[in-house]
C-alpha positions as CSV (number, residue, x, y, z in Angstrom):
1,M,45.3,-34.0,10.8
2,R,45.6,-37.2,8.8
3,Y,43.0,-39.9,8.1
4,D,43.3,-43.2,6.3
5,L,40.2,-44.4,4.5
6,F,40.2,-48.0,3.4
7,I,37.5,-48.7,0.7
8,T,36.4,-52.3,0.5
9,D,33.6,-54.4,-1.0
10,T,31.5,-55.9,1.7
11,I,28.3,-57.9,2.3
12,V,25.6,-56.2,4.4
13,N,22.3,-57.5,5.8
14,Y,19.9,-54.7,6.9
15,T,16.7,-56.4,5.7
16,G,17.2,-60.1,6.2
17,K,19.0,-60.6,2.9
18,D,22.7,-60.5,2.1
19,V,23.6,-57.9,-0.5
20,E,26.7,-56.2,-1.8
21,G,27.8,-52.9,-0.3
22,I,30.9,-50.7,-0.1
23,A,32.4,-50.0,3.3
24,I,34.9,-47.3,4.5
25,N,37.1,-48.6,7.3
26,G,34.7,-51.5,7.7
27,T,31.5,-49.4,8.2
28,I,28.5,-48.0,6.4
29,P,28.4,-45.0,6.7
30,G,32.1,-44.3,6.7
31,P,33.8,-42.8,9.7
32,E,33.2,-39.2,10.8
33,L,36.2,-37.0,9.8
34,H,36.8,-34.2,12.3
35,F,39.1,-31.2,11.6
36,T,39.6,-27.7,12.8
37,E,39.2,-24.6,10.6
38,G,42.6,-23.4,9.4
39,D,44.2,-26.8,9.4
40,T,45.2,-28.8,6.4
41,A,43.3,-32.0,5.7
42,V,45.5,-34.9,4.6
43,I,43.4,-37.9,3.6
44,Y,44.8,-41.1,2.2
45,V,42.2,-43.1,0.3
46,H,43.2,-46.7,-0.1
47,N,41.1,-48.4,-2.7
48,K,41.1,-52.1,-1.8
49,M,38.5,-53.0,-4.4
50,H,39.0,-54.4,-7.9
51,H,37.4,-51.4,-9.6
52,E,37.9,-47.7,-9.5
53,T,36.4,-45.3,-7.0
54,S,36.3,-41.6,-6.1
55,V,35.7,-39.4,-3.1
56,H,34.0,-36.0,-3.5
57,W,34.2,-33.6,-0.5
58,H,30.6,-32.2,-0.8
59,G,30.3,-28.5,0.1
60,L,33.9,-27.9,0.9
61,L,35.8,-24.9,-0.5
62,L,39.0,-26.4,-1.8
63,P,41.3,-26.4,-4.8
64,N,39.5,-27.7,-7.8
65,E,41.9,-30.6,-8.4
66,Q,41.1,-31.9,-4.9
67,D,37.4,-31.9,-5.4
68,G,37.2,-35.6,-6.1
69,V,34.9,-35.8,-9.1
70,P,36.4,-38.4,-11.4
71,Y,37.3,-37.4,-15.0
72,L,36.3,-33.8,-14.2
73,T,38.4,-32.4,-11.4
74,T,40.4,-35.4,-10.1
75,A,41.6,-38.7,-11.7
76,P,39.7,-41.7,-10.5
77,I,41.3,-43.8,-7.8
78,K,42.3,-47.0,-9.6
79,A,41.8,-50.5,-8.2
80,M,44.2,-51.5,-5.5
81,S,45.8,-48.0,-5.3
82,T,46.1,-45.1,-3.0
83,H,45.3,-41.4,-3.6
84,V,46.3,-38.7,-1.2
85,F,44.1,-35.6,-0.9
86,T,45.6,-32.5,0.8
87,F,43.7,-29.3,1.1
88,P,43.4,-26.3,3.4
89,L,40.3,-26.0,5.5
90,I,39.0,-22.4,5.2
91,Q,35.5,-22.8,6.6
92,S,33.7,-24.6,9.4
93,G,30.5,-26.6,9.5
94,T,29.1,-30.1,8.9
95,Y,29.5,-31.5,5.5
96,W,29.7,-35.0,3.9
97,Y,31.9,-37.0,1.6
98,H,30.8,-39.6,-1.0
99,S,31.7,-41.4,-4.1
100,H,30.9,-40.1,-7.6
101,T,31.6,-43.4,-9.2
102,M,29.2,-46.1,-10.5
103,L,26.4,-45.3,-7.9
104,Q,28.8,-46.4,-5.1
105,E,27.2,-43.8,-2.8
106,Q,23.9,-45.7,-2.9
107,V,25.6,-48.8,-1.6
108,G,27.4,-47.3,1.3
109,M,30.2,-45.1,0.3
110,Y,29.6,-41.9,2.2
111,G,30.3,-40.3,5.6
112,A,30.3,-37.1,7.6
113,F,33.0,-34.4,7.4
114,I,33.0,-32.0,10.3
115,I,35.2,-28.8,10.5
116,H,35.2,-27.2,14.0
117,K,35.7,-23.5,14.5
118,R,39.2,-22.7,15.8
119,D,39.4,-21.3,19.4
120,V,35.8,-22.0,20.2
121,P,35.1,-24.4,23.1
122,Q,33.4,-27.6,21.9
123,A,30.1,-28.4,23.3
124,P,28.9,-32.0,23.3
125,E,27.7,-32.9,19.8
126,Y,26.0,-35.7,17.9
127,T,26.1,-36.2,14.2
128,V,23.0,-37.5,12.4
129,L,23.6,-38.8,8.9
130,I,20.3,-39.8,7.3
131,S,20.3,-42.3,4.5
132,D,18.0,-45.0,3.1
133,W,18.8,-48.5,2.0
134,T,17.3,-50.8,-0.7
135,D,18.4,-54.3,-1.5
136,Q,17.8,-53.5,-5.2
137,D,20.7,-52.9,-7.5
138,P,21.0,-49.1,-7.8
139,T,21.6,-49.4,-11.6
140,I,18.1,-50.8,-12.2
């Protein structure tokens, strides 16, 4: 399964005040990514911002170089560039992905990552992703 994630600066207004945020495919939080255990995830991250970013796949068992922590396991995704993550999915469950760059997670760069068990009928499901928001600059 392939996903394309387009990372962009945006303006949001959750409290009556326009503030800067970061959207993934135009939304905060980013889209849910659904996979099946045993498949290979192929995720194109298109950084459309004028500064670097990163995507960490929180809780996933994957090759170290695909982990997404900039300057530690994976190179940062430079401005106006694309990075392709490819890794096997050897577990199932509900996880999340988020940035490890410049407090970007706090301004919207995160989403749900769901790996379904293979050969198990899917019951109806709903994902709840809890977050909070402040209009304050997260670096303060």
